[in-house]
C-alpha atoms as one frame of an Amber mdcrd trajectory, in Angstrom:
protein
 -35.914   9.918 -74.793 -33.347   9.510 -76.245 -32.143   9.981 -80.116 -30.618
   7.209 -82.214 -28.890   7.730 -85.886 -31.238   5.694 -88.728 -28.142   3.631
 -89.857 -27.720   2.396 -86.654 -30.403   1.610 -85.018 -32.109  -2.204 -84.966
 -35.888  -2.095 -85.598 -36.974  -0.395 -88.554 -39.057   2.319 -89.027 -41.482
   3.589 -91.726 -41.777   3.521 -95.132 -42.005   6.744 -96.048 -39.460   7.781
 -93.328 -36.781   5.063 -95.767 -34.806   8.964 -97.273 -30.968   8.433 -96.487
 -29.588   8.659-100.414 -32.171  11.707-101.170 -30.842  14.759-101.977 -32.598
  18.351-100.116 -33.944  21.065-102.531 -33.588  24.392-101.740 -36.174  27.577
-102.093 -34.768  28.207-105.399 -34.872  24.488-105.868 -30.904  23.655-106.215
 -28.880  20.724-104.563 -27.708  20.473-101.540 -27.316  17.676 -99.933 -27.437
  14.278 -99.694 -29.650  12.787 -96.353 -26.376  11.103 -94.688 -28.193   9.447
 -91.853 -31.949   9.907 -89.920 -31.925  10.792 -86.400 -34.464   8.748 -84.699
 -36.631   8.503 -81.629 -36.155   6.080 -79.934 -38.928   4.771 -78.204 -41.254
   6.375 -80.901 -39.127   5.419 -83.989 -39.704   8.988 -85.563 -37.266  10.893
 -87.549 -36.544  14.332 -85.641 -33.307  15.560 -87.695 -32.084  14.539 -90.950
 -28.231  14.268 -91.171 -26.711  15.783 -94.109 -23.071  17.119 -94.886 -21.370
  20.475 -96.605 -18.186  21.479 -97.383 -16.818  17.961 -97.506 -13.752  16.784
-100.493 -12.327  13.158-100.783 -11.195  12.185 -97.382 -11.813  15.984 -95.567
 -14.645  15.092 -93.184 -17.326  18.328 -94.023 -20.074  20.641 -91.053 -23.156
  18.335 -90.320 -25.858  20.333 -90.480 -28.774  19.059 -88.859 -33.008  20.140
 -90.337 -35.554  19.157 -88.268 -37.632  17.065 -90.232 -40.807  19.102 -89.718
 -38.533  21.517 -92.521 -38.992  19.007 -94.889 -41.548  17.831 -97.173 -41.855
  15.048-100.096 -40.483  16.505-103.174 -40.982  14.135-105.565 -38.527  10.393
-106.108 -35.326  10.956-103.870 -36.153  14.532-102.876 -36.829  16.578-100.160
 -37.559  20.052-100.385 -36.579  22.716 -97.879 -38.158  26.450 -98.331 -34.557
  28.072 -97.449 -31.559  28.893 -99.192 -28.626  26.744 -99.416 -26.723  29.879
 -97.624 -29.349  29.611 -95.284 -28.535  26.528 -93.950 -24.577  26.612 -94.495
 -25.281  28.701 -90.860 -27.531  26.767 -89.125 -26.127  26.275 -86.128 -24.278
  22.807 -84.764 -24.164  21.019 -81.880 -21.398  20.431 -80.011 -22.270  16.441
 -79.726 -23.750  16.429 -83.684 -24.923  12.589 -83.345 -26.997  13.962 -79.083
 -28.143  17.452 -79.102 -28.688  18.730 -75.978 -32.370  20.138 -75.610 -30.953
  24.077 -75.369 -29.081  23.075 -78.523 -32.597  21.301 -80.469 -34.250  24.580
 -79.404 -31.570  26.753 -81.469 -31.904  24.454 -84.283 -35.832  24.706 -84.590
 -35.875  28.541 -83.493 -32.929  28.737 -86.776 -35.136  26.696 -89.117 -38.503
  28.404 -87.969 -40.062  25.226 -87.109 -42.507  24.102 -83.881 -40.047  21.942
 -81.988 -41.128  17.887 -81.605 -41.797  17.896 -78.417 -44.300  20.960 -78.151
 -45.595  19.652 -80.921 -46.796  16.047 -79.352 -47.894  17.883 -76.541 -50.468
  19.864 -78.622 -51.154  16.249 -79.722 -51.839  15.230 -76.012 -53.427  18.032
 -75.006 -56.013  17.373 -77.931 -56.857  13.776 -77.293 -57.678  14.384 -73.262
 -60.257  17.738 -74.046 -63.367  16.108 -73.742 -65.896  16.585 -76.545 -67.990
  18.665 -76.351 -71.505  17.122 -76.896 -74.080  18.897 -79.257 -77.286  20.100
 -78.770 -80.294  18.242 -78.831 -82.677  19.616 -81.641 -85.298  20.396 -79.151
 -83.556  23.168 -77.166 -82.071  24.332 -80.824 -85.588  24.234 -82.084 -87.407
  25.962 -78.349 -84.626  28.915 -78.427 -85.478  29.611 -82.044 -88.671  29.940
 -81.202 -88.002  32.324 -78.149 -86.095  34.413 -79.942 -88.556  34.238 -82.828
 -91.349  35.618 -80.263 -89.197  38.135 -78.678 -89.064  40.266 -82.258 -92.615
  40.777 -82.757
């Protein structure tokens, strides 16, 4: 599974994921930064991280931070919310290659933002699909059991 930037891919992502340029607001309703790009799973076309840049001015490049997609919620028009203070976000771990984090770096990022990693969520969903559905007991068995319990009480 490879991550690619949404701005560099040749396929369309779902309309609800068109958030490049949206501002992220922290828990104090303060704007943190705008979303510069998304890291998207190349196979599923699902966003995995929002890429923001903090601290850059004029032609100086700022610190790029990857925010797990599951840590963000839509807050309105051109707005995404996160349940953290901007000061906390600035302390987020930075992968060596910001557009190609290793699994260890991804684990560190998800732990920092206190969210379940996307690969674990997908495993849980797959397990739920594989689990056999329990058949409800036929009505006759339920009625018979109630009658037996009633008789035992007498």
